[in-house]
Each structure stands twice: as C-alpha cells, then as structure tokens.
C-alpha angles and dihedrals in degrees: 000000000000111000118211112193118196115203137168113187091228138031127267098036093117096254096145092045089057093043090053091050092050089050090054097043095048092039085222121201093209133036138151141203108218096177090104094168092061112004115189109153091100090066090068106031093068108227112174097187131081114256125237104255128208128182110239115213117206129171114350122250128228118249122192121210101216092194092062096033113109094191096240088151094223093124094055093043093053100041104106090191095057088232096140121074134176125222116134087338138354118286137180123228103222091203092056100038112100096189094244093144094222091127092053091050098051097041105111096202101040094245092142125074131174113233132187114268128200107242099175149325128269117211129194124187116194134160099178094269105049134034128202118185123193142142143197122226118224113249110266096017117133098200098092094130095051091048091053089053089054092048091056093045089052092053095048094046091052096044106036092149096051115119094203137029126190117204123195104209133200126269117251128034099269133117097299093054093046090051090047092053094053110106101355121132099221142002124212110202117207109212129199119211096237132103093252089043092055094048093047091045090054090049094053091045088056092047093049094046089057086062093052089236124157108252134201129177134212132172125228121204089010095168097062088080118012094181093057089043090059089047089056091049092049092050088054092051093046094050092040093239122150111255103200106182152307131255120208125228106268127184089200089065090061092051091047093055091044089055092051093253133124120239091251092058090072137044104261141133095247091051090053093050095047089053090063092046089049091053092051094047092051089051091055095042095052101032115131116244122207117242 
C-alpha cells in the first residue's frame, strides 16, 4: 500500500479540500483523517452509514480513595501539574492530570491508583469496498500523536489489499503531524501565498525531510498574492523540491464544500487545476527508481 499524506503547515490552506478531491479522483479504497483535534473529512466524503466506534485509552488518570486517604498532603505537594486540590477531601482534576503516577508512588497508605481513561474515540467506516479511518480526541487530552498512530493502524488493518491510501493530516508541525509522517511514502504540502503560509511551509518541509520522505509542493489560492507565489516557487527551486502546480482562488470551491461536494464534482477552475496536480502527484508517488 502506497501512502500519500497531505499536509499544510497551517490551517485554512485548503488541505482537506484537496485531499477529498484526490480521494474522488483516485477512487481510493482506503483513506484517513488524521486531524483528530477537528476531523472534518467525513463531511465531504459522503458516508451514509454509522461508523464502528471504539474507545481509545491514552494516559491513565489518578483516583484517590477518600476513605483510605490520611490527608498527609504528599500527593498535592509532589504533583508538578497542580492536578490535585483539597477542599473537604482530596480530588484530582482529570484535565490537568498527566498520568505520571508520582502521587501514587508517594502515597504512604496506597490510597491512590492509576486507572484507564478514555482519551478519544476511533471511528471506522467500511462498506466492504472502501475504508475510512478517523478519530476524535477528547477535549483536554494530550495524546493526539498516539491517537493518530492508531487511526493509521486501523486503516491499514481494514484495507490490507488497497494499492493507495490518502491521508489528510493535521495543520501545524506538532505531534499529530509527526505521527502522520511516520511510514508514509510521500507528502504533498499545500502552501498558501502569505507570510505565515511561507513560514509554516518551510517548517513542515524541514520536519518531513527529517523523515527522509518524498516531498512535493503545490500552492492553493496562488493568485491572491503573486509575489509570494513566486517566493514559494523560488524556495522549491533552491531546495530542489518538485513544485507540481498552482490552484487559483475559486468562490465555486467554497460553494461545493458547503454543499458537501468535492471540487472535482463540479465544473470549476479549482477542480481543473487540482486534476493536473493529482496527475503529477501520482507520477511522483509511483515513479520507478533505479536500484
């Protein structure tokens, strides 16, 4: 299975719009949404069935047995996250607890135990022909990278015969992106011709290069700032990275997404541009290398 990851470095570049178009153009049998903080690929890909849902357990949480507790205060004194408070009795804030187990270790009467805590929910859509893996992180949970890894594992396990998988990654360069990059064959970076867009593009390039992953660049809404578009093209030349095309700003793209469609479902200028970018991406992804 070849895995194509689509990233952006920042939110709002149109990454998911392009990912959904690629999924439609390739008629892929396996794809995933690894933006577990705010998944939205399901809004465009049109599944009419309920997904199979599985609780995801991340780091454990501390629980205090108030009947055993002698109120020695060692747990609160040693909690570096200030997750333990005392009113009438000791209590643990589940949003602040990081599951480090220090409180359990220092408690002299074994009144504290570490218990499994639900950190999110894995969701798998499957109709026997196609598989879509995604997840939703529980608010306040800090295990986004681990959940992304589970999303990818779930996709691969459910679609072992698929030739191609398209993965919609998270914005930024944090843990979810790093987990998304692990093991993929190629990353397509969707850049935006703005100052922040250029900065974030370079950061995600640096991150992807550390993985030794094949990289290609395209620009969305290139005509909102031609000067910055040229800057992005020059950066690609300087770093010897394939620049595979530009997509113009298109108000019809907004209408399509709002109607739950991809930009290749309608006749629009952005859809035509993304078809050429798709073709070039597939050429790079499946190109043969000499031994």
